[in-house]
N, CA, C, O and the ligand as a Tripos MOL2 file, in Angstrom:
@<TRIPOS>MOLECULE
protein
  317   315    80     0     0
PROTEIN
NO_CHARGES

@<TRIPOS>ATOM
      1 N          78.7620   48.3540  103.7250 N.3       1 MET1
      2 CA         78.9180   48.5520  102.3700 C.3       1 MET1
      3 C          80.3280   48.2980  101.7940 C.2       1 MET1
      4 O          80.5110   47.8870  100.6480 O.2       1 MET1
      5 N          81.1270   48.5230  102.5130 N.am      2 LYS2
      6 CA         82.6210   48.3960  102.1610 C.3       2 LYS2
      7 C          82.8120   46.8050  101.9680 C.2       2 LYS2
      8 O          83.4360   46.3660  101.0010 O.2       2 LYS2
      9 N          82.2720   46.0210  102.8860 N.am      3 TYR3
     10 CA         82.3330   44.5890  102.8030 C.3       3 TYR3
     11 C          81.6060   44.0540  101.7450 C.2       3 TYR3
     12 O          82.0800   43.1010  101.1250 O.2       3 TYR3
     13 N          80.4420   44.5620  101.4230 N.am      4 LEU4
     14 CA         79.6810   44.1800  100.2790 C.3       4 LEU4
     15 C          80.4380   44.4050   98.9250 C.2       4 LEU4
     16 O          80.2280   43.5960   98.0210 O.2       4 LEU4
     17 N          81.3370   45.4850   98.7120 N.am      5 VAL5
     18 CA         81.9360   45.5400   97.5240 C.3       5 VAL5
     19 C          83.1350   44.7780   97.3930 C.2       5 VAL5
     20 O          83.6030   44.4790   96.2950 O.2       5 VAL5
     21 N          83.7350   44.3990   98.6800 N.am      6 VAL6
     22 CA         84.9010   43.5820   98.5420 C.3       6 VAL6
     23 C          84.3380   41.8850   98.2810 C.2       6 VAL6
     24 O          84.9650   40.9680   97.7500 O.2       6 VAL6
     25 N          83.2250   41.8750   98.7440 N.am      7 LEU7
     26 CA         82.2890   40.4120   98.4520 C.3       7 LEU7
     27 C          82.2790   40.2230   97.1770 C.2       7 LEU7
     28 O          82.6500   39.2070   96.5890 O.2       7 LEU7
     29 N          81.6990   41.5510   96.5570 N.am      8 LEU8
     30 CA         81.4310   41.4330   95.1490 C.3       8 LEU8
     31 C          82.6320   41.0760   94.1410 C.2       8 LEU8
     32 O          82.6080   40.2500   93.2280 O.2       8 LEU8
     33 N          83.7630   41.9720   94.5730 N.am      9 VAL9
     34 CA         84.8820   41.7520   93.7120 C.3       9 VAL9
     35 C          85.3440   40.3930   93.9140 C.2       9 VAL9
     36 O          85.6840   39.7980   92.8920 O.2       9 VAL9
     37 N          85.4270   39.7830   95.0060 N.am     10 VAL10
     38 CA         85.7400   38.3520   95.2580 C.3      10 VAL10
     39 C          84.8800   37.2140   94.3630 C.2      10 VAL10
     40 O          85.3300   36.3040   93.6670 O.2      10 VAL10
     41 N          83.6160   37.5550   94.6030 N.am     11 VAL11
     42 CA         82.4810   36.6700   93.8290 C.3      11 VAL11
     43 C          82.8020   36.7520   92.3500 C.2      11 VAL11
     44 O          82.8240   35.7270   91.6690 O.2      11 VAL11
     45 N          83.0780   38.0740   91.7840 N.am     12 ILE12
     46 CA         83.0980   38.2540   90.2330 C.3      12 ILE12
     47 C          84.4970   37.6420   90.0630 C.2      12 ILE12
     48 O          84.5080   36.9460   89.0480 O.2      12 ILE12
     49 N          85.7230   37.6550   90.7190 N.am     13 GLY13
     50 CA         86.9870   37.3500   90.5530 C.3      13 GLY13
     51 C          86.8470   35.6570   90.4510 C.2      13 GLY13
     52 O          87.3640   35.0200   89.5330 O.2      13 GLY13
     53 N          86.1510   35.1120   91.4220 N.am     14 PHE14
     54 CA         85.8950   33.7550   91.4280 C.3      14 PHE14
     55 C          85.2830   33.3440   90.2760 C.2      14 PHE14
     56 O          85.6810   32.3790   89.6230 O.2      14 PHE14
     57 N          84.3190   34.0330   89.9810 N.am     15 TRP15
     58 CA         83.3590   33.6120   88.6180 C.3      15 TRP15
     59 C          84.2600   33.5830   87.4470 C.2      15 TRP15
     60 O          84.2590   32.5710   86.7450 O.2      15 TRP15
     61 N          85.0550   34.6140   87.1500 N.am     16 LEU16
     62 CA         85.8950   34.6240   86.1000 C.3      16 LEU16
     63 C          87.0420   33.5750   85.9150 C.2      16 LEU16
     64 O          87.4990   33.2040   84.8340 O.2      16 LEU16
     65 N          87.4240   33.1650   87.1550 N.am     17 TRP17
     66 CA         88.4190   32.2650   87.3740 C.3      17 TRP17
     67 C          87.8180   30.9390   86.9110 C.2      17 TRP17
     68 O          88.3390   30.1760   86.0980 O.2      17 TRP17
     69 N          86.8630   30.8000   87.4230 N.am     18 ARG18
     70 CA         85.9200   29.3520   87.2690 C.3      18 ARG18
     71 C          85.6430   29.4630   85.6350 C.2      18 ARG18
     72 O          86.0600   28.4830   85.0180 O.2      18 ARG18
     73 N          85.1200   30.3120   84.9710 N.am     19 ASN19
     74 CA         84.8370   30.3330   83.5480 C.3      19 ASN19
     75 C          86.2100   30.0120   82.7240 C.2      19 ASN19
     76 O          86.2380   29.2620   81.7480 O.2      19 ASN19
     77 N          87.2720   30.6490   83.2280 N.am     20 ARG20
     78 CA         88.4620   30.5480   82.3920 C.3      20 ARG20
     79 C          88.7930   29.0050   82.7140 C.2      20 ARG20
     80 O          89.1880   28.3510   81.7480 O.2      20 ARG20
     81 N          88.6960   28.4290   83.7850 N.am     21 ARG21
     82 CA         89.1250   27.3310   83.9110 C.3      21 ARG21
     83 C          88.4540   26.0760   83.2290 C.2      21 ARG21
     84 O          88.9700   25.0200   82.8620 O.2      21 ARG21
     85 N          86.9940   26.5620   83.1630 N.am     22 ALA22
     86 CA         86.1420   25.6500   82.4090 C.3      22 ALA22
     87 C          86.5000   25.7780   80.6420 C.2      22 ALA22
     88 O          86.4240   24.8320   79.8580 O.2      22 ALA22
     89 N          86.8540   27.0410   80.3250 N.am     23 GLU23
     90 CA         87.3550   27.2150   78.9420 C.3      23 GLU23
     91 C          88.4520   26.4170   78.6340 C.2      23 GLU23
     92 O          88.3850   25.6980   77.6370 O.2      23 GLU23
     93 N          89.5110   26.4250   79.3680 N.am     24 ASP24
     94 CA         90.8510   25.6700   79.4030 C.3      24 ASP24
     95 C          90.7090   24.3470   79.3170 C.2      24 ASP24
     96 O          91.3870   23.6180   78.5920 O.2      24 ASP24
     97 N          89.7160   23.9580   80.1450 N.am     25 ALA25
     98 CA         89.3780   22.2560   80.2550 C.3      25 ALA25
     99 C          88.5420   22.1380   78.8030 C.2      25 ALA25
    100 O          88.5790   21.1070   78.1310 O.2      25 ALA25
    101 N          87.9660   23.0420   78.5040 N.am     26 ALA26
    102 CA         87.2450   22.5640   77.0490 C.3      26 ALA26
    103 C          88.4500   22.5550   76.0280 C.2      26 ALA26
    104 O          88.6860   21.5850   75.3070 O.2      26 ALA26
    105 N          89.1170   23.6030   76.0300 N.am     27 ASP27
    106 CA         90.3820   23.6820   74.8830 C.3      27 ASP27
    107 C          91.0010   22.3460   74.9170 C.2      27 ASP27
    108 O          91.1760   21.6140   73.9430 O.2      27 ASP27
    109 N          91.3600   22.0710   76.3200 N.am     28 ARG28
    110 CA         92.3210   20.8500   76.4800 C.3      28 ARG28
    111 C          91.4720   19.5470   75.9210 C.2      28 ARG28
    112 O          92.1130   18.6870   75.3160 O.2      28 ARG28
    113 N          90.0910   19.3790   76.0990 N.am     29 ALA29
    114 CA         89.3080   18.3600   75.6190 C.3      29 ALA29
    115 C          89.3170   18.3350   74.1100 C.2      29 ALA29
    116 O          89.1960   17.3150   73.4330 O.2      29 ALA29
    117 N          89.4570   19.4540   73.6940 N.am     30 GLU30
    118 CA         89.2910   19.6150   72.1480 C.3      30 GLU30
    119 C          90.6960   19.1490   71.4400 C.2      30 GLU30
    120 O          90.8630   18.3920   70.4840 O.2      30 GLU30
    121 N          91.5820   19.8130   72.1830 N.am     31 THR31
    122 CA         92.9360   19.5010   71.2770 C.3      31 THR31
    123 C          93.3760   17.8860   71.6030 C.2      31 THR31
    124 O          94.0420   17.2050   70.8230 O.2      31 THR31
    125 N          92.9490   17.4990   72.6960 N.am     32 HIS32
    126 CA         93.4260   16.0400   73.1280 C.3      32 HIS32
    127 C          92.5240   14.9610   72.7520 C.2      32 HIS32
    128 O          92.6540   13.7690   73.0280 O.2      32 HIS32
    129 N          91.3890   15.6470   71.9400 N.am     33 ARG33
    130 CA         90.4600   14.5130   71.2600 C.3      33 ARG33
    131 C          91.1110   13.5250   70.6680 C.2      33 ARG33
    132 O          92.1690   13.7450   70.0790 O.2      33 ARG33
    133 N          90.5480   12.2600   70.7470 N.am     34 PRO34
    134 CA         91.2270   11.4290   69.9210 C.3      34 PRO34
    135 C          91.0770   11.5420   68.3630 C.2      34 PRO34
    136 O          90.0580   12.0220   67.8660 O.2      34 PRO34
    137 N          92.1520   11.0710   67.5940 N.am     35 ALA35
    138 CA         92.0900   11.2710   66.2050 C.3      35 ALA35
    139 C          90.5920   10.7980   65.7680 C.2      35 ALA35
    140 O          89.9600    9.8850   66.2990 O.2      35 ALA35
    141 N          90.1980   11.5470   64.7740 N.am     36 GLU36
    142 CA         88.8730   10.8250   64.2640 C.3      36 GLU36
    143 C          89.0940    9.5810   63.4000 C.2      36 GLU36
    144 O          90.1520    9.3840   62.8020 O.2      36 GLU36
    145 N          88.1720    8.8530   63.3680 N.am     37 ALA37
    146 CA         88.3010    7.5670   62.3960 C.3      37 ALA37
    147 C          88.8700    8.0180   61.1450 C.2      37 ALA37
    148 O          88.6130    9.1010   60.6180 O.2      37 ALA37
    149 N          89.6970    7.0860   60.6710 N.am     38 PRO38
    150 CA         90.3120    7.3710   59.3280 C.3      38 PRO38
    151 C          89.0970    7.3970   58.1490 C.2      38 PRO38
    152 O          88.1700    6.5890   58.0820 O.2      38 PRO38
    153 N          89.3190    8.4300   57.3220 N.am     39 ALA39
    154 CA         88.3370    8.6190   56.1480 C.3      39 ALA39
    155 C          88.2990    7.1320   55.5120 C.2      39 ALA39
    156 O          89.2510    6.3530   55.4500 O.2      39 ALA39
    157 N          87.1130    6.9400   55.0990 N.am     40 PRO40
    158 CA         87.0010    5.4290   54.3600 C.3      40 PRO40
    159 C          87.8470    5.8360   53.0280 C.2      40 PRO40
    160 O          87.9710    6.9450   52.5080 O.2      40 PRO40
    161 N          88.4130    4.5190   52.6290 N.am     41 ALA41
    162 CA         89.1020    4.6100   51.3990 C.3      41 ALA41
    163 C          88.1610    5.2300   50.2740 C.2      41 ALA41
    164 O          86.9650    5.0000   50.0940 O.2      41 ALA41
    165 N          88.9560    6.0240   49.6090 N.am     42 LEU42
    166 CA         88.2220    6.4380   48.2610 C.3      42 LEU42
    167 C          87.6030    5.3450   47.3710 C.2      42 LEU42
    168 O          88.1590    4.2740   47.1270 O.2      42 LEU42
    169 N          86.5850    5.6630   46.9820 N.am     43 LEU43
    170 CA         85.8790    4.7010   46.3030 C.3      43 LEU43
    171 C          86.5060    4.4260   44.9370 C.2      43 LEU43
    172 O          86.3900    5.3120   44.0910 O.2      43 LEU43
    173 N          87.0790    3.4400   44.6600 N.am     44 GLU44
    174 CA         87.9400    3.0290   43.2710 C.3      44 GLU44
    175 C          86.8770    2.8940   42.2900 C.2      44 GLU44
    176 O          85.8700    2.2520   42.5880 O.2      44 GLU44
    177 N          87.0130    3.4840   41.0510 N.am     45 ILE45
    178 CA         86.2510    3.3260   40.0690 C.3      45 ILE45
    179 C          86.9620    2.4560   38.9530 C.2      45 ILE45
    180 O          88.1040    2.7430   38.5940 O.2      45 ILE45
    181 N          86.2940    1.4260   38.4290 N.am     46 VAL46
    182 CA         86.8520    0.7590   37.4760 C.3      46 VAL46
    183 C          86.1770    0.7130   36.0170 C.2      46 VAL46
    184 O          84.9590    0.8810   35.9460 O.2      46 VAL46
    185 N          86.8050    0.5280   35.0470 N.am     47 ALA47
    186 CA         86.2200    0.5330   33.6700 C.3      47 ALA47
    187 C          86.1970   -0.8860   33.1100 C.2      47 ALA47
    188 O          87.2650   -1.4910   33.0150 O.2      47 ALA47
    189 N          85.0560   -1.4560   32.7330 N.am     48 CYS48
    190 CA         84.9910   -2.7070   32.0420 C.3      48 CYS48
    191 C          85.5790   -2.6510   30.8210 C.2      48 CYS48
    192 O          85.0200   -1.9580   29.9710 O.2      48 CYS48
    193 N          86.6970   -3.2900   30.5050 N.am     49 PRO49
    194 CA         87.2900   -3.3490   29.2550 C.3      49 PRO49
    195 C          86.7870   -4.0130   27.9940 C.2      49 PRO49
    196 O          87.4470   -4.2320   26.9780 O.2      49 PRO49
    197 N          85.4340   -4.3190   28.2290 N.am     50 ILE50
    198 CA         84.4850   -4.8620   27.1580 C.3      50 ILE50
    199 C          83.5420   -3.6730   26.9100 C.2      50 ILE50
    200 O          83.4690   -3.3290   25.7300 O.2      50 ILE50
    201 N          82.9000   -3.0690   27.6810 N.am     51 CYS51
    202 CA         81.9800   -2.0160   27.0240 C.3      51 CYS51
    203 C          82.2760   -0.5990   27.6300 C.2      51 CYS51
    204 O          81.6390    0.3930   27.2740 O.2      51 CYS51
    205 N          83.2730   -0.5590   28.5610 N.am     52 GLY52
    206 CA         83.8050    0.6700   29.0350 C.3      52 GLY52
    207 C          83.0260    1.1930   29.9750 C.2      52 GLY52
    208 O          83.2490    2.3850   30.1880 O.2      52 GLY52
    209 N          81.9790    0.5800   30.7630 N.am     53 LEU53
    210 CA         81.1820    1.0840   31.6620 C.3      53 LEU53
    211 C          82.0480    1.2760   32.9410 C.2      53 LEU53
    212 O          82.6990    0.3880   33.4900 O.2      53 LEU53
    213 N          81.9590    2.4800   33.2990 N.am     54 HIS54
    214 CA         82.4210    2.6400   34.7590 C.3      54 HIS54
    215 C          81.7710    2.3280   35.8360 C.2      54 HIS54
    216 O          80.6430    2.8110   35.9350 O.2      54 HIS54
    217 N          82.2150    1.5480   36.8200 N.am     55 LEU55
    218 CA         81.5830    1.1130   38.1800 C.3      55 LEU55
    219 C          82.3610    1.2800   39.2290 C.2      55 LEU55
    220 O          83.5650    1.4660   39.0520 O.2      55 LEU55
    221 N          81.8600    1.2470   40.4050 N.am     56 PRO56
    222 CA         82.7020    1.0880   41.5910 C.3      56 PRO56
    223 C          83.4430   -0.1420   41.6830 C.2      56 PRO56
    224 O          82.8740   -1.1590   41.2860 O.2      56 PRO56
    225 N          84.5770   -0.2280   42.1240 N.am     57 ALA57
    226 CA         85.3930   -1.7190   42.3680 C.3      57 ALA57
    227 C          84.6160   -2.5840   42.8250 C.2      57 ALA57
    228 O          84.3680   -3.6240   42.2160 O.2      57 ALA57
    229 N          84.0650   -2.2500   44.0820 N.am     58 ASN58
    230 CA         83.3420   -3.2840   44.9290 C.3      58 ASN58
    231 C          81.9560   -3.7640   44.2390 C.2      58 ASN58
    232 O          81.2790   -4.6650   44.7350 O.2      58 ASN58
    233 N          81.6600   -3.2070   43.2670 N.am     59 GLU59
    234 CA         80.4680   -3.8420   42.3920 C.3      59 GLU59
    235 C          80.7730   -4.4780   41.1490 C.2      59 GLU59
    236 O          79.9290   -4.8800   40.3480 O.2      59 GLU59
    237 N          82.0140   -4.5520   41.0190 N.am     60 SER60
    238 CA         82.5620   -5.1500   39.5620 C.3      60 SER60
    239 C          82.6970   -6.6130   39.8870 C.2      60 SER60
    240 O          82.4430   -7.1070   40.9850 O.2      60 SER60
    241 N          83.1550   -7.3050   38.7380 N.am     61 VAL61
    242 CA         83.2610   -8.7780   38.7260 C.3      61 VAL61
    243 C          84.6850   -9.0170   38.6280 C.2      61 VAL61
    244 O          85.0920   -8.8050   37.4860 O.2      61 VAL61
    245 N          85.5340   -9.3680   39.4010 N.am     62 ALA62
    246 CA         86.9020   -9.5790   39.4230 C.3      62 ALA62
    247 C          87.0570  -10.7060   38.3100 C.2      62 ALA62
    248 O          86.2990  -11.6760   38.3050 O.2      62 ALA62
    249 N          88.0350  -10.5480   37.3980 N.am     63 GLY63
    250 CA         88.5550  -11.5450   36.5950 C.3      63 GLY63
    251 C          90.0250  -11.7050   36.7580 C.2      63 GLY63
    252 O          90.6320  -11.0530   37.6080 O.2      63 GLY63
    253 N          90.5960  -12.5250   35.9940 N.am     64 GLN64
    254 CA         92.0080  -12.7010   36.2910 C.3      64 GLN64
    255 C          92.7090  -11.5990   35.7030 C.2      64 GLN64
    256 O          93.6430  -11.1550   36.3710 O.2      64 GLN64
    257 N          92.4580  -11.0430   34.5620 N.am     65 ARG65
    258 CA         93.1480   -9.8550   34.0200 C.3      65 ARG65
    259 C          92.7370   -8.6710   34.2950 C.2      65 ARG65
    260 O          93.5130   -7.7200   34.2040 O.2      65 ARG65
    261 N          91.3120   -8.4970   34.7180 N.am     66 ALA66
    262 CA         90.6250   -7.0350   34.7200 C.3      66 ALA66
    263 C          89.2320   -7.2400   35.6540 C.2      66 ALA66
    264 O          88.8120   -8.3450   35.9970 O.2      66 ALA66
    265 N          88.6890   -6.1260   35.9490 N.am     67 ARG67
    266 CA         87.4300   -6.3020   36.6520 C.3      67 ARG67
    267 C          86.5430   -5.9390   35.5840 C.2      67 ARG67
    268 O          86.9430   -5.0730   34.8060 O.2      67 ARG67
    269 N          85.3610   -6.4690   35.4000 N.am     68 TYR68
    270 CA         84.4520   -6.3570   34.4720 C.3      68 TYR68
    271 C          83.0900   -5.9750   35.1800 C.2      68 TYR68
    272 O          82.8840   -6.1650   36.3780 O.2      68 TYR68
    273 N          82.2620   -5.4610   34.3730 N.am     69 CYS69
    274 CA         80.6550   -4.9610   34.6550 C.3      69 CYS69
    275 C          79.8510   -6.0540   35.0290 C.2      69 CYS69
    276 O          78.9870   -5.9070   35.8930 O.2      69 CYS69
    277 N          80.0490   -7.1730   34.4520 N.am     70 SER70
    278 CA         79.2010   -8.3400   34.6760 C.3      70 SER70
    279 C          79.8900   -9.6330   34.4250 C.2      70 SER70
    280 O          80.9310   -9.6250   33.7680 O.2      70 SER70
    281 N          79.4070  -10.7240   34.8830 N.am     71 THR71
    282 CA         80.0780  -12.1260   34.4720 C.3      71 THR71
    283 C          79.8180  -12.3320   33.0470 C.2      71 THR71
    284 O          80.4490  -13.2750   32.5700 O.2      71 THR71
    285 N          79.1910  -11.8100   32.3870 N.am     72 ASP72
    286 CA         78.9220  -11.8690   30.7780 C.3      72 ASP72
    287 C          80.3390  -11.5450   30.0850 C.2      72 ASP72
    288 O          80.9970  -12.1890   29.2670 O.2      72 ASP72
    289 N          80.5670  -10.2940   30.7250 N.am     73 HIS73
    290 CA         81.7090   -9.7110   29.9760 C.3      73 HIS73
    291 C          82.9550  -10.3600   30.3650 C.2      73 HIS73
    292 O          83.9150  -10.4670   29.6020 O.2      73 HIS73
    293 N          82.9220  -10.8410   31.7030 N.am     74 ARG74
    294 CA         84.2490  -11.4730   32.1670 C.3      74 ARG74
    295 C          84.3500  -12.6980   31.1350 C.2      74 ARG74
    296 O          85.3930  -12.8790   30.5060 O.2      74 ARG74
    297 N          83.3280  -13.4640   30.9950 N.am     75 ARG75
    298 CA         83.3720  -14.6790   30.2090 C.3      75 ARG75
    299 C          83.7260  -14.3090   28.8960 C.2      75 ARG75
    300 O          84.5350  -14.9840   28.2600 O.2      75 ARG75
    301 N          83.1720  -13.2580   28.4150 N.am     76 GLN76
    302 CA         83.4300  -12.9380   26.9930 C.3      76 GLN76
    303 C          84.9890  -12.6360   26.6120 C.2      76 GLN76
    304 O          85.4310  -12.8420   25.4820 O.2      76 GLN76
    305 N          85.7840  -12.1130   27.7160 N.am     77 ALA77
    306 CA         86.8900  -11.5060   27.8890 C.3      77 ALA77
    307 C          87.8910  -12.7580   28.1570 C.2      77 ALA77
    308 O          88.8540  -12.9950   27.4280 O.2      77 ALA77
    309 N          87.6010  -13.3960   29.1000 N.am     78 GLU78
    310 CA         88.4440  -14.4940   29.6540 C.3      78 GLU78
    311 C          88.0720  -15.8420   29.3630 C.2      78 GLU78
    312 O          88.8750  -16.7270   29.6590 O.2      78 GLU78
    313 N          86.9350  -16.1510   28.8070 N.am     79 GLY79
    314 CA         86.4720  -17.3390   28.4370 C.3      79 GLY79
    315 C          85.9410  -18.1720   29.3980 C.2      79 GLY79
    316 O          85.5050  -19.2790   29.0820 O.2      79 GLY79
    317 ZN         81.1610   -4.2990   30.4590 Zn       80 ZN80
@<TRIPOS>BOND
     1     1     2 1
     2     2     3 1
     3     3     4 2
     4     3     5 am
     5     5     6 1
     6     6     7 1
     7     7     8 2
     8     7     9 am
     9     9    10 1
    10    10    11 1
    11    11    12 2
    12    11    13 am
    13    13    14 1
    14    14    15 1
    15    15    16 2
    16    15    17 am
    17    17    18 1
    18    18    19 1
    19    19    20 2
    20    19    21 am
    21    21    22 1
    22    22    23 1
    23    23    24 2
    24    23    25 am
    25    25    26 1
    26    26    27 1
    27    27    28 2
    28    27    29 am
    29    29    30 1
    30    30    31 1
    31    31    32 2
    32    31    33 am
    33    33    34 1
    34    34    35 1
    35    35    36 2
    36    35    37 am
    37    37    38 1
    38    38    39 1
    39    39    40 2
    40    39    41 am
    41    41    42 1
    42    42    43 1
    43    43    44 2
    44    43    45 am
    45    45    46 1
    46    46    47 1
    47    47    48 2
    48    47    49 am
    49    49    50 1
    50    50    51 1
    51    51    52 2
    52    51    53 am
    53    53    54 1
    54    54    55 1
    55    55    56 2
    56    55    57 am
    57    57    58 1
    58    58    59 1
    59    59    60 2
    60    59    61 am
    61    61    62 1
    62    62    63 1
    63    63    64 2
    64    63    65 am
    65    65    66 1
    66    66    67 1
    67    67    68 2
    68    67    69 am
    69    69    70 1
    70    70    71 1
    71    71    72 2
    72    71    73 am
    73    73    74 1
    74    74    75 1
    75    75    76 2
    76    75    77 am
    77    77    78 1
    78    78    79 1
    79    79    80 2
    80    79    81 am
    81    81    82 1
    82    82    83 1
    83    83    84 2
    84    83    85 am
    85    85    86 1
    86    86    87 1
    87    87    88 2
    88    87    89 am
    89    89    90 1
    90    90    91 1
    91    91    92 2
    92    91    93 am
    93    93    94 1
    94    94    95 1
    95    95    96 2
    96    95    97 am
    97    97    98 1
    98    98    99 1
    99    99   100 2
   100    99   101 am
   101   101   102 1
   102   102   103 1
   103   103   104 2
   104   103   105 am
   105   105   106 1
   106   106   107 1
   107   107   108 2
   108   107   109 am
   109   109   110 1
   110   110   111 1
   111   111   112 2
   112   111   113 am
   113   113   114 1
   114   114   115 1
   115   115   116 2
   116   115   117 am
   117   117   118 1
   118   118   119 1
   119   119   120 2
   120   119   121 am
   121   121   122 1
   122   122   123 1
   123   123   124 2
   124   123   125 am
   125   125   126 1
   126   126   127 1
   127   127   128 2
   128   127   129 am
   129   129   130 1
   130   130   131 1
   131   131   132 2
   132   131   133 am
   133   133   134 1
   134   134   135 1
   135   135   136 2
   136   135   137 am
   137   137   138 1
   138   138   139 1
   139   139   140 2
   140   139   141 am
   141   141   142 1
   142   142   143 1
   143   143   144 2
   144   143   145 am
   145   145   146 1
   146   146   147 1
   147   147   148 2
   148   147   149 am
   149   149   150 1
   150   150   151 1
   151   151   152 2
   152   151   153 am
   153   153   154 1
   154   154   155 1
   155   155   156 2
   156   155   157 am
   157   157   158 1
   158   158   159 1
   159   159   160 2
   160   159   161 am
   161   161   162 1
   162   162   163 1
   163   163   164 2
   164   163   165 am
   165   165   166 1
   166   166   167 1
   167   167   168 2
   168   167   169 am
   169   169   170 1
   170   170   171 1
   171   171   172 2
   172   171   173 am
   173   173   174 1
   174   174   175 1
   175   175   176 2
   176   175   177 am
   177   177   178 1
   178   178   179 1
   179   179   180 2
   180   179   181 am
   181   181   182 1
   182   182   183 1
   183   183   184 2
   184   183   185 am
   185   185   186 1
   186   186   187 1
   187   187   188 2
   188   187   189 am
   189   189   190 1
   190   190   191 1
   191   191   192 2
   192   191   193 am
   193   193   194 1
   194   194   195 1
   195   195   196 2
   196   195   197 am
   197   197   198 1
   198   198   199 1
   199   199   200 2
   200   199   201 am
   201   201   202 1
   202   202   203 1
   203   203   204 2
   204   203   205 am
   205   205   206 1
   206   206   207 1
   207   207   208 2
   208   207   209 am
   209   209   210 1
   210   210   211 1
   211   211   212 2
   212   211   213 am
   213   213   214 1
   214   214   215 1
   215   215   216 2
   216   215   217 am
   217   217   218 1
   218   218   219 1
   219   219   220 2
   220   219   221 am
   221   221   222 1
   222   222   223 1
   223   223   224 2
   224   223   225 am
   225   225   226 1
   226   226   227 1
   227   227   228 2
   228   227   229 am
   229   229   230 1
   230   230   231 1
   231   231   232 2
   232   231   233 am
   233   233   234 1
   234   234   235 1
   235   235   236 2
   236   235   237 am
   237   237   238 1
   238   238   239 1
   239   239   240 2
   240   239   241 am
   241   241   242 1
   242   242   243 1
   243   243   244 2
   244   243   245 am
   245   245   246 1
   246   246   247 1
   247   247   248 2
   248   247   249 am
   249   249   250 1
   250   250   251 1
   251   251   252 2
   252   251   253 am
   253   253   254 1
   254   254   255 1
   255   255   256 2
   256   255   257 am
   257   257   258 1
   258   258   259 1
   259   259   260 2
   260   259   261 am
   261   261   262 1
   262   262   263 1
   263   263   264 2
   264   263   265 am
   265   265   266 1
   266   266   267 1
   267   267   268 2
   268   267   269 am
   269   269   270 1
   270   270   271 1
   271   271   272 2
   272   271   273 am
   273   273   274 1
   274   274   275 1
   275   275   276 2
   276   275   277 am
   277   277   278 1
   278   278   279 1
   279   279   280 2
   280   279   281 am
   281   281   282 1
   282   282   283 1
   283   283   284 2
   284   283   285 am
   285   285   286 1
   286   286   287 1
   287   287   288 2
   288   287   289 am
   289   289   290 1
   290   290   291 1
   291   291   292 2
   292   291   293 am
   293   293   294 1
   294   294   295 1
   295   295   296 2
   296   295   297 am
   297   297   298 1
   298   298   299 1
   299   299   300 2
   300   299   301 am
   301   301   302 1
   302   302   303 1
   303   303   304 2
   304   303   305 am
   305   305   306 1
   306   306   307 1
   307   307   308 2
   308   307   309 am
   309   309   310 1
   310   310   311 1
   311   311   312 2
   312   311   313 am
   313   313   314 1
   314   314   315 1
   315   315   316 2
@<TRIPOS>SUBSTRUCTURE
     1 MET1         2 RESIDUE 1 A MET
     2 LYS2         6 RESIDUE 1 A LYS
     3 TYR3        10 RESIDUE 1 A TYR
     4 LEU4        14 RESIDUE 1 A LEU
     5 VAL5        18 RESIDUE 1 A VAL
     6 VAL6        22 RESIDUE 1 A VAL
     7 LEU7        26 RESIDUE 1 A LEU
     8 LEU8        30 RESIDUE 1 A LEU
     9 VAL9        34 RESIDUE 1 A VAL
    10 VAL10       38 RESIDUE 1 A VAL
    11 VAL11       42 RESIDUE 1 A VAL
    12 ILE12       46 RESIDUE 1 A ILE
    13 GLY13       50 RESIDUE 1 A GLY
    14 PHE14       54 RESIDUE 1 A PHE
    15 TRP15       58 RESIDUE 1 A TRP
    16 LEU16       62 RESIDUE 1 A LEU
    17 TRP17       66 RESIDUE 1 A TRP
    18 ARG18       70 RESIDUE 1 A ARG
    19 ASN19       74 RESIDUE 1 A ASN
    20 ARG20       78 RESIDUE 1 A ARG
    21 ARG21       82 RESIDUE 1 A ARG
    22 ALA22       86 RESIDUE 1 A ALA
    23 GLU23       90 RESIDUE 1 A GLU
    24 ASP24       94 RESIDUE 1 A ASP
    25 ALA25       98 RESIDUE 1 A ALA
    26 ALA26      102 RESIDUE 1 A ALA
    27 ASP27      106 RESIDUE 1 A ASP
    28 ARG28      110 RESIDUE 1 A ARG
    29 ALA29      114 RESIDUE 1 A ALA
    30 GLU30      118 RESIDUE 1 A GLU
    31 THR31      122 RESIDUE 1 A THR
    32 HIS32      126 RESIDUE 1 A HIS
    33 ARG33      130 RESIDUE 1 A ARG
    34 PRO34      134 RESIDUE 1 A PRO
    35 ALA35      138 RESIDUE 1 A ALA
    36 GLU36      142 RESIDUE 1 A GLU
    37 ALA37      146 RESIDUE 1 A ALA
    38 PRO38      150 RESIDUE 1 A PRO
    39 ALA39      154 RESIDUE 1 A ALA
    40 PRO40      158 RESIDUE 1 A PRO
    41 ALA41      162 RESIDUE 1 A ALA
    42 LEU42      166 RESIDUE 1 A LEU
    43 LEU43      170 RESIDUE 1 A LEU
    44 GLU44      174 RESIDUE 1 A GLU
    45 ILE45      178 RESIDUE 1 A ILE
    46 VAL46      182 RESIDUE 1 A VAL
    47 ALA47      186 RESIDUE 1 A ALA
    48 CYS48      190 RESIDUE 1 A CYS
    49 PRO49      194 RESIDUE 1 A PRO
    50 ILE50      198 RESIDUE 1 A ILE
    51 CYS51      202 RESIDUE 1 A CYS
    52 GLY52      206 RESIDUE 1 A GLY
    53 LEU53      210 RESIDUE 1 A LEU
    54 HIS54      214 RESIDUE 1 A HIS
    55 LEU55      218 RESIDUE 1 A LEU
    56 PRO56      222 RESIDUE 1 A PRO
    57 ALA57      226 RESIDUE 1 A ALA
    58 ASN58      230 RESIDUE 1 A ASN
    59 GLU59      234 RESIDUE 1 A GLU
    60 SER60      238 RESIDUE 1 A SER
    61 VAL61      242 RESIDUE 1 A VAL
    62 ALA62      246 RESIDUE 1 A ALA
    63 GLY63      250 RESIDUE 1 A GLY
    64 GLN64      254 RESIDUE 1 A GLN
    65 ARG65      258 RESIDUE 1 A ARG
    66 ALA66      262 RESIDUE 1 A ALA
    67 ARG67      266 RESIDUE 1 A ARG
    68 TYR68      270 RESIDUE 1 A TYR
    69 CYS69      274 RESIDUE 1 A CYS
    70 SER70      278 RESIDUE 1 A SER
    71 THR71      282 RESIDUE 1 A THR
    72 ASP72      286 RESIDUE 1 A ASP
    73 HIS73      290 RESIDUE 1 A HIS
    74 ARG74      294 RESIDUE 1 A ARG
    75 ARG75      298 RESIDUE 1 A ARG
    76 GLN76      302 RESIDUE 1 A GLN
    77 ALA77      306 RESIDUE 1 A ALA
    78 GLU78      310 RESIDUE 1 A GLU
    79 GLY79      314 RESIDUE 1 A GLY
    80 ZN80       317 GROUP 0 **** ****
């Protein structure tokens, strides 16, 4: 019976030690996780100087002086 108690204490001790090690490893993995991919650049909104329409820069038509909502407005502004 005495040995059983000792064995139980050893097993519980080992179990606790193992759990703690697993937690430490998890913590380490979390803190050493490679930096997340950088957030995508903020969507730039531009206003068409002809009609004032706001639209994402990547959907706008680039002119020499500004960005426009359409090729028509670019032509109207820049000829
Ligand atoms: Zn426009």
